[in-house]
C-alpha positions in Angstrom: 0.7 -6.6 14.2 -0.3 -3.4 12.4 2.1 -2.0 9.8 1.9 1.1 7.6 3.7 0.8 4.3 4.4 4.0 2.4 5.8 3.5 -1.1 7.6 6.5 -2.4 8.8 5.5 -5.8 12.5 5.5 -4.9 13.1 2.7 -7.5 11.6 0.0 -5.4 8.0 -0.9 -6.3 9.0 -4.5 -7.1 10.5 -4.8 -3.5 7.5 -3.0 -2.0 5.0 -5.3 -3.7 7.0 -8.3 -2.4 7.1 -6.8 1.1 3.4 -6.2 1.0 2.9 -9.9 0.0 5.1 -11.1 2.8 3.4 -8.9 5.4 -0.1 -10.0 4.4 1.0 -13.7 4.3 2.4 -13.3 7.8 -1.1 -12.1 9.0 -0.2 -8.4 9.4 -2.8 -5.7 9.2 -1.4 -3.4 6.6 -2.1 0.2 5.7 -0.8 1.3 2.4 -0.1 4.7 0.7 1.5 5.0 -2.7 3.1 8.3 -3.9 2.6 9.8 -7.3 6.2 9.2 -8.1 5.8 5.5 -7.4 3.0 5.2 -9.9 5.4 6.5 -12.5 8.3 4.3 -11.3 6.1 1.2 -11.2 5.1 1.8 -14.8 8.7 2.1 -15.9 10.2 -0.7 -13.8 7.3 -3.2 -13.8 5.7 -2.5 -17.2 2.3 -2.1 -15.6 0.7 0.8 -13.8 -0.9 0.5 -10.4 -4.4 1.9 -10.0 -4.5 5.5 -8.6 -7.8 5.5 -6.7 -7.4 3.9 -3.2 -10.5 1.7 -3.6 -9.3 0.5 -7.0 -5.7 -0.1 -5.8 -7.0 -2.1 -2.8 -9.1 -4.3 -5.1 -6.0 -4.7 -7.4 -3.7 -5.8 -4.6 -6.3 -8.1 -3.0 -6.9 -9.7 -6.4 -3.1 -10.4 -6.6 -3.0 -11.7 -3.0 -6.0 -14.0 -2.3 -6.8 -14.6 1.3 -5.7 -11.2 2.5 -9.1 -9.6 2.5 -9.8 -7.4 5.5 -6.1 -7.0 6.3 -5.2 -4.3 3.7 -6.4 -0.7 3.8 -5.2 1.6 1.1 -5.2 5.4 1.7 -5.1 8.2 -0.8 -1.8 10.0 -1.0 -3.5 13.3 0.0 -5.8 11.8 2.6 -5.3 14.0 5.6 -7.6 11.8 7.7 -5.5 8.7 7.2 -4.2 7.5 10.6 -0.6 7.9 9.5 -1.2 11.5 8.4 -0.8 12.6 12.1 2.2 12.1 14.2 0.0 11.9 17.3 -2.0 8.9 16.0 -0.8 5.3 15.7 -0.2 4.5 12.1 -2.9 1.8 12.0 -6.0 0.9 14.0 -5.8 -2.2 16.0 
């Protein structure tokens, strides 16, 4: 089951991280994009900043969530080629 998770920073990075954990634990293929505002909110609410570069963020979350390798793909917030960037494409590849 492919899912695209966009985290906007609307005071919910703790919930978003938990949702990401649950989706990956359930075997979902997850695409992830994090807004600039969320990086700021995560720092304020969680006391730790999330990496900015997609590759570094993917490694960060996979390090926190062992066993989910190959099921998480992180996209840059300005990546116009990400599947979810176009309304005519499905949000994730199956």
